[in-house]
C-alpha positions as CSV (number, residue, x, y, z in Angstrom):
1,M,134.1,76.2,9.2
2,E,133.1,72.8,8.0
3,T,134.5,71.4,4.8
4,I,131.8,71.0,2.1
5,A,131.7,69.0,-1.1
6,A,129.3,68.6,-4.0
7,I,129.2,67.4,-7.7
8,A,129.3,70.7,-9.6
9,T,128.1,69.4,-13.0
10,P,124.6,68.3,-13.9
11,N,123.4,64.7,-13.6
12,G,123.8,62.5,-16.7
13,V,126.4,61.3,-19.1
14,G,129.1,63.8,-20.3
15,A,132.7,64.1,-21.1
16,I,133.7,65.2,-17.6
17,S,132.2,65.6,-14.1
18,I,133.5,68.1,-11.5
19,V,133.5,67.3,-7.8
20,R,134.3,70.4,-5.8
21,V,135.5,70.6,-2.2
22,S,135.9,73.8,-0.1
23,G,137.2,74.2,3.5
24,D,140.2,73.7,5.7
25,K,140.3,69.9,5.0
26,A,140.1,70.2,1.2
27,K,143.8,69.9,0.5
28,E,144.3,67.1,3.0
29,I,141.4,65.2,1.4
30,A,143.0,65.5,-2.0
31,K,146.3,64.1,-0.7
32,K,144.5,61.1,0.8
33,L,142.5,60.3,-2.3
34,T,145.4,60.6,-4.7
35,K,148.2,59.4,-2.4
36,K,150.2,62.4,-3.4
37,D,152.2,64.6,-1.0
38,D,151.4,68.0,-2.3
39,F,149.5,70.1,-4.9
40,P,151.0,73.4,-6.1
41,P,148.2,76.0,-6.3
42,R,146.5,76.5,-9.7
43,V,148.3,73.7,-11.4
44,A,146.2,70.9,-13.0
45,K,147.7,67.5,-12.0
46,L,146.7,64.2,-13.6
47,S,146.2,61.9,-10.6
48,K,144.9,58.5,-9.8
49,I,141.9,58.6,-7.4
50,Y,141.7,55.7,-4.9
51,D,138.9,54.6,-2.5
52,S,139.3,53.8,1.2
53,N,140.3,50.2,0.3
54,G,143.1,51.4,-2.0
55,E,141.2,50.5,-5.2
56,L,141.4,52.7,-8.2
57,I,138.3,54.8,-8.9
58,D,139.4,57.0,-11.8
59,I,142.3,59.0,-13.3
60,A,141.4,62.6,-13.0
61,L,142.7,66.2,-13.2
62,V,143.0,67.7,-9.7
63,L,143.3,71.5,-9.2
64,Y,144.1,73.1,-5.8
65,F,143.2,76.8,-5.1
66,K,144.8,78.1,-2.0
67,A,142.9,80.4,0.3
68,P,142.1,83.2,-0.1
69,Y,142.7,83.1,-3.9
70,S,139.7,80.9,-4.7
71,F,136.0,81.4,-5.5
72,T,134.9,80.8,-1.9
73,G,137.9,82.4,-0.3
74,E,138.8,79.1,1.3
75,D,141.0,76.2,0.3
76,V,139.3,74.7,-2.7
77,V,140.0,71.5,-4.6
78,E,138.3,70.4,-7.9
79,F,138.4,66.8,-9.1
80,Q,137.7,66.8,-12.9
81,C,136.9,63.1,-13.5
82,H,135.4,61.2,-16.4
83,G,131.7,62.0,-16.9
84,G,128.8,59.8,-16.0
85,V,126.7,59.1,-13.0
86,V,128.8,56.5,-11.1
87,V,132.4,57.8,-11.0
88,S,131.7,61.3,-9.6
89,R,129.4,59.8,-7.0
90,M,132.0,57.3,-5.9
91,I,134.6,60.2,-5.5
92,L,132.1,62.3,-3.5
93,E,131.3,59.3,-1.2
94,E,135.1,59.0,-0.5
95,I,135.4,62.7,0.2
96,L,132.5,62.5,2.7
97,K,134.2,59.6,4.5
98,L,137.3,61.8,4.9
99,G,135.5,64.5,6.9
100,A,133.6,66.7,4.5
101,R,129.8,67.0,4.3
102,V,127.5,67.5,1.4
103,A,127.1,71.2,0.6
104,N,123.7,72.8,0.9
105,P,122.2,74.4,-2.3
106,G,124.1,77.6,-3.1
107,E,126.5,77.1,-0.2
108,F,129.7,77.6,-2.3
109,T,128.3,81.0,-3.5
110,K,127.2,81.8,0.1
111,R,130.7,81.3,1.4
112,A,132.1,83.4,-1.4
113,F,129.7,86.2,-0.3
114,L,130.5,85.8,3.5
115,N,134.2,85.8,2.8
116,G,134.0,89.0,0.8
117,K,134.8,87.5,-2.6
118,I,131.5,88.7,-4.1
119,D,128.7,91.1,-3.1
120,A,125.0,90.3,-2.9
121,S,124.3,91.5,-6.4
122,Q,127.0,89.3,-7.8
123,A,125.7,86.3,-5.9
124,E,122.3,86.8,-7.4
125,A,123.8,87.2,-10.9
126,I,125.4,83.8,-10.6
127,A,122.1,82.1,-9.9
128,K,120.4,84.0,-12.7
129,L,123.2,83.3,-15.2
130,I,122.6,79.5,-14.8
131,E,118.9,80.0,-15.5
132,T,118.9,82.7,-18.2
133,R,117.4,81.9,-21.6
134,S,119.0,84.4,-23.9
135,R,122.4,85.5,-25.0
136,E,121.6,89.1,-24.2
137,G,120.5,88.1,-20.7
138,A,123.8,86.2,-20.2
139,K,125.7,89.3,-21.3
140,I,123.9,91.5,-18.8
141,L,124.5,89.0,-16.0
142,S,128.1,88.7,-16.9
143,R,128.5,92.4,-16.6
144,Q,126.9,92.2,-13.1
145,L,129.4,89.5,-12.2
146,E,132.1,92.0,-13.1
147,G,130.5,94.5,-10.7
148,D,128.4,96.6,-13.1
149,L,125.4,96.7,-10.8
150,A,127.6,97.2,-7.8
151,K,129.2,100.3,-9.5
152,F,125.7,101.7,-10.2
153,V,124.6,101.2,-6.6
154,E,127.8,102.8,-5.4
155,E,127.2,105.8,-7.6
156,I,123.6,106.2,-6.2
157,R,125.0,105.8,-2.6
158,E,127.6,108.5,-3.3
159,R,125.0,110.9,-4.6
160,L,122.7,110.3,-1.6
161,I,125.6,110.7,0.8
162,E,126.5,114.0,-0.9
163,I,122.9,115.2,-0.6
164,M,122.9,114.3,3.1
165,A,126.2,116.1,3.6
166,Y,124.7,119.2,2.1
167,S,121.8,118.9,4.5
168,E,124.1,118.4,7.5
169,V,126.0,121.6,6.5
170,F,122.7,123.5,6.5
171,I,121.9,122.1,10.0
172,D,125.3,122.5,11.6
173,Y,126.4,125.7,10.0
174,A,123.1,127.6,9.7
175,E,124.6,130.7,11.1
176,E,127.5,130.8,8.7
177,D,127.4,132.6,5.3
178,L,126.5,129.6,3.1
179,P,125.7,129.9,-0.6
180,D,122.1,130.8,-1.4
181,S,122.1,128.1,-4.1
182,L,122.8,125.3,-1.6
183,G,119.1,124.5,-1.1
184,E,118.4,124.5,-4.9
185,D,121.4,122.2,-5.3
186,I,119.9,119.7,-2.9
187,K,116.6,119.7,-4.7
188,R,118.3,119.3,-8.1
189,K,120.5,116.4,-6.9
190,L,117.6,114.6,-5.2
191,S,115.5,114.9,-8.4
192,E,118.3,113.4,-10.5
193,V,118.6,110.4,-8.2
194,R,114.8,109.8,-8.2
195,E,114.8,110.0,-12.0
196,I,117.6,107.5,-12.3
197,L,116.0,105.0,-9.9
198,N,112.5,105.3,-11.5
199,K,114.1,104.7,-14.9
200,T,115.9,101.6,-13.6
201,L,112.7,100.2,-12.1
202,E,110.8,100.7,-15.4
203,S,113.6,99.2,-17.5
204,S,113.8,96.2,-15.2
205,K,110.0,95.6,-15.5
206,R,110.2,95.9,-19.3
207,R,113.1,93.5,-19.6
208,E,112.3,91.0,-16.9
209,A,111.5,88.3,-19.5
210,L,115.0,88.8,-21.1
211,L,116.4,86.7,-18.3
212,S,113.5,84.2,-17.7
213,G,112.6,83.8,-21.4
214,Y,109.9,85.6,-23.5
215,K,106.5,84.0,-23.8
216,V,104.8,84.1,-27.2
217,A,101.1,83.3,-27.5
218,I,99.5,82.2,-30.8
219,V,95.8,83.3,-30.8
220,G,93.0,83.3,-33.3
221,K,89.7,81.7,-34.1
222,P,89.5,78.0,-34.8
223,N,90.9,76.7,-38.1
224,V,93.1,79.7,-39.0
225,G,96.3,77.5,-38.8
226,K,97.6,78.2,-35.3
227,S,98.6,74.6,-34.7
228,S,100.2,74.4,-38.2
229,I,102.3,77.5,-37.3
230,L,103.3,75.9,-34.0
231,N,104.3,72.6,-35.8
232,A,106.3,74.6,-38.4
233,L,108.1,76.6,-35.7
234,L,109.0,73.4,-33.9
235,N,109.7,71.5,-37.1
236,K,107.7,68.6,-35.7
237,Q,104.1,67.5,-35.3
238,R,103.5,68.7,-31.8
239,A,99.9,69.8,-32.2
240,I,97.0,67.9,-33.9
241,V,96.0,69.6,-37.2
242,S,92.4,69.1,-38.3
243,D,89.7,70.8,-40.3
244,I,87.4,70.2,-37.4
245,A,86.9,73.4,-35.4
246,G,87.9,73.2,-31.8
247,T,90.5,70.5,-32.2
248,T,92.9,72.3,-29.9
249,R,90.9,72.6,-26.6
250,D,93.7,73.6,-24.3
251,T,97.0,75.5,-24.4
252,I,100.1,73.7,-25.7
253,E,103.5,75.1,-24.6
254,E,106.9,74.4,-26.0
255,D,110.4,76.0,-26.0
256,I,112.0,77.1,-29.2
257,Q,115.2,79.0,-30.2
258,I,114.6,82.1,-32.3
259,G,117.9,83.8,-33.2
260,S,119.8,84.2,-29.9
261,H,116.6,83.9,-27.8
262,L,115.0,80.8,-26.2
263,I,111.3,81.5,-26.0
264,R,108.2,79.8,-24.6
265,I,105.6,79.5,-27.3
266,V,102.0,78.8,-26.5
267,D,99.4,77.5,-28.9
268,T,95.9,78.4,-27.6
269,A,92.5,77.0,-28.2
270,G,90.5,78.8,-30.9
271,I,88.7,81.9,-29.5
272,R,85.0,81.6,-30.3
273,E,81.6,81.1,-28.7
274,A,82.3,77.8,-27.0
275,K,79.8,74.9,-27.3
276,D,80.7,72.9,-24.2
277,E,82.2,73.4,-20.7
278,I,85.7,72.0,-21.7
279,E,85.9,74.3,-24.7
280,K,84.9,77.3,-22.5
281,I,87.8,76.6,-20.2
282,G,90.1,76.4,-23.2
283,V,88.9,79.7,-24.6
284,K,89.3,81.3,-21.1
285,R,92.9,80.1,-21.0
286,S,93.5,81.5,-24.4
287,K,92.5,85.0,-23.2
288,E,94.6,84.6,-20.1
289,A,97.6,83.6,-22.4
290,I,97.3,87.0,-24.1
291,K,97.7,88.7,-20.7
292,E,100.7,86.6,-19.7
293,A,102.5,86.8,-23.1
294,D,105.2,89.2,-24.0
295,I,104.4,88.8,-27.7
296,V,101.1,87.9,-29.3
297,L,100.9,86.2,-32.7
298,A,97.3,87.0,-33.8
299,V,96.5,84.7,-36.7
300,F,93.9,85.5,-39.3
301,D,92.7,83.5,-42.4
302,A,93.7,85.4,-45.6
303,G,90.4,84.2,-47.2
304,E,87.8,85.4,-44.7
305,F,87.3,87.9,-41.9
306,T,84.4,87.0,-39.6
307,K,82.7,88.3,-36.5
308,E,85.0,86.1,-34.4
309,D,88.0,87.7,-36.1
310,E,86.6,91.2,-35.3
311,E,86.4,90.2,-31.6
312,I,90.0,89.0,-31.7
313,L,91.1,92.2,-33.4
314,E,89.4,94.3,-30.7
315,L,91.0,92.1,-28.0
316,I,94.6,92.7,-29.4
317,K,93.9,96.4,-29.8
318,K,93.2,96.7,-26.1
319,S,96.3,94.7,-25.2
320,D,99.5,96.4,-24.3
321,K,101.5,93.5,-25.6
322,E,103.8,93.5,-28.7
323,V,101.5,92.1,-31.5
324,I,102.4,90.5,-34.8
325,V,99.4,90.0,-37.1
326,V,99.9,86.8,-39.1
327,I,97.9,86.5,-42.3
328,N,97.9,82.8,-43.0
329,K,96.9,80.7,-46.0
330,V,98.1,83.4,-48.5
331,D,98.7,80.6,-51.0
332,R,94.9,80.7,-51.6
333,G,94.9,84.4,-52.2
334,I,94.1,87.4,-50.0
335,D,90.4,88.3,-49.9
336,I,90.4,90.4,-46.7
337,D,91.0,94.1,-46.1
338,L,94.5,94.5,-44.6
339,G,93.7,98.1,-43.7
340,K,91.8,96.7,-40.6
341,F,95.3,95.9,-39.1
342,E,96.8,99.4,-39.5
343,G,99.3,100.1,-36.8
344,F,100.3,96.4,-36.3
345,R,103.2,94.5,-37.7
346,I,101.8,92.3,-40.5
347,V,103.4,89.1,-41.8
348,K,101.9,87.1,-44.7
349,I,102.6,83.4,-44.8
350,S,101.4,80.0,-45.7
351,A,102.2,77.8,-42.7
352,K,102.2,74.7,-44.7
353,E,104.7,76.1,-47.2
354,D,107.1,78.7,-45.6
355,I,107.1,80.5,-42.3
356,S,110.5,82.2,-42.7
357,P,108.9,85.7,-42.9
358,L,107.4,85.1,-39.4
359,L,110.7,83.8,-38.0
360,R,112.5,86.9,-39.3
361,E,109.9,89.3,-37.8
362,L,109.9,87.4,-34.5
363,E,113.6,87.7,-34.3
364,R,113.4,91.5,-35.0
365,V,110.9,92.0,-32.2
366,L,113.0,89.9,-29.7
367,D,116.2,91.8,-30.7
368,S,114.4,95.1,-30.2
369,F,113.7,94.1,-26.6
370,S,117.4,93.7,-26.0
371,G,118.5,97.0,-27.5
372,E,118.5,99.0,-24.3
373,N,121.8,99.4,-22.4
374,E,120.3,100.3,-19.0
375,H,120.9,98.7,-15.6
376,I,118.6,95.8,-14.7
377,L,117.4,94.7,-11.3
378,I,117.4,90.9,-11.4
379,S,115.5,89.9,-8.3
380,T,112.5,90.8,-6.2
381,R,114.9,91.7,-3.4
382,Q,116.7,94.2,-5.5
383,I,113.4,95.7,-6.8
384,E,112.0,96.1,-3.3
385,A,115.2,97.8,-2.1
386,V,114.9,100.4,-4.9
387,K,111.2,100.9,-4.1
388,R,112.0,101.5,-0.5
389,A,114.8,103.9,-1.4
390,L,112.3,105.9,-3.7
391,E,109.7,106.0,-0.9
392,A,112.3,107.4,1.5
393,I,113.4,110.0,-1.1
394,N,109.8,111.1,-1.7
395,E,109.3,111.5,2.0
396,A,112.6,113.4,2.4
397,E,111.5,115.8,-0.3
398,E,108.4,116.7,1.6
399,F,110.5,117.6,4.7
400,L,112.9,119.5,2.5
401,T,110.0,121.7,1.3
402,T,108.9,122.4,4.9
403,G,112.5,123.1,6.0
404,E,112.5,120.1,8.5
405,L,116.1,119.2,7.7
406,E,116.7,116.8,10.5
407,L,113.8,114.7,9.3
408,F,115.0,115.2,5.7
409,S,118.4,113.7,6.6
410,Y,116.8,110.9,8.5
411,N,114.9,109.8,5.4
412,I,118.0,110.2,3.2
413,Q,119.8,107.8,5.6
414,D,116.8,105.3,5.1
415,A,117.2,105.7,1.3
416,I,121.0,105.0,1.6
417,R,120.4,101.9,3.7
418,A,117.7,100.6,1.3
419,I,119.8,101.0,-1.9
420,S,122.9,99.6,-0.1
421,E,121.1,96.3,0.6
422,I,121.6,95.4,-3.0
423,T,125.3,95.1,-2.4
424,K,126.6,96.0,1.1
425,P,125.6,97.9,4.3
426,F,125.9,101.7,4.6
427,E,128.5,103.1,6.9
428,Y,127.7,106.5,8.6
429,D,131.4,107.4,8.5
430,E,131.2,107.7,4.7
431,M,128.8,110.6,5.2
432,L,131.2,112.3,7.6
433,D,134.1,111.9,5.2
434,K,132.0,113.3,2.3
435,M,130.7,116.2,4.3
436,F,134.1,117.5,5.6
437,G,136.0,116.4,2.5
438,S,133.7,118.2,0.1
439,F,132.9,121.4,1.9
440,C,136.1,122.1,3.8
441,V,134.0,123.6,6.6
442,G,135.7,122.0,9.6
443,K,137.5,125.0,11.1
């Protein structure tokens, strides 16, 4: 297989940059670049790096990982050079001259998968771990890197294989004196698997934003202080604040850290009867932002409650989102009936003075999303695999009811293959081992 190389650290200035090489030529390339005879595995050696003309490029740490005891399962060498744009690129250019080629996106991880160092679920966890926007998400993905999801999939596979083994016993030993409870056992075990998979799907949908980042929409009528709240959250003047209604005519989006969560916060145009076409578009986008958000900050003026406020209140009542009602401008006194907001979380603030109560409530809501300890499917591919497994299980149950056990077993095999796609392929021999090992019916 070709030797590949790439800069493994982001572009820009930093303390160090890492250039990684993987393949049969990795060690030989390291020897030529450093003019050293050998590199003991897993020992960092401070080495001078030379170009093809013998001129010094840098003094760097060089680490050699001998196959198969490396991330990719191949010979791997890492050059930990001084950070910056130029040095790492010069080293990469020399590596390419010595017979390597530039790695394709994800190719190091792909080789780790092909060489059996990681399974498919761990490969996807690596990609998501780089992108995750919360500490809780990072913890979940770290557990998947350790094989947490793989263990879950293996447990489901084992249960389904056992169910199919029960069915095969019914088919092959129908004339034997088998326990009357065997059929009920199959139904019970199948129901348990379906419940676990449905729960996993639901949990994954609820917590999808835990990995990609939660979206928080600030909504309300014009001039209730939405932009002031955004500016206070960001601690800078991101949005124009004015007493003129309709100043914010489009959505404004920014990232902000709340506790351990990096969220996307969206300041929307004031929701009211728009006076021109541009404002109509802004109001439409505001309503769309509510649908797309995970959390809605519904802002109301402490001094007045108008027909526009009533419409916004009805809008959030119909929403299935987590809603925090923000009563703003309380420094002027509260002249509205807070009973209108019964059932909602209520926070009273003055955006121009102190928004810390809102920050605390936001953090509580975000932490509550992270409180579950269930398995999460982290990609569309994984979700589709579970859906196909559930479809096969539902079809199998119909054949079990009618006593068509051959078709029942066929659908259970489909379910096993589907769930196995998350990590590894299904082997039919596993079913045979389970059948004869569990029931001791081979005479």
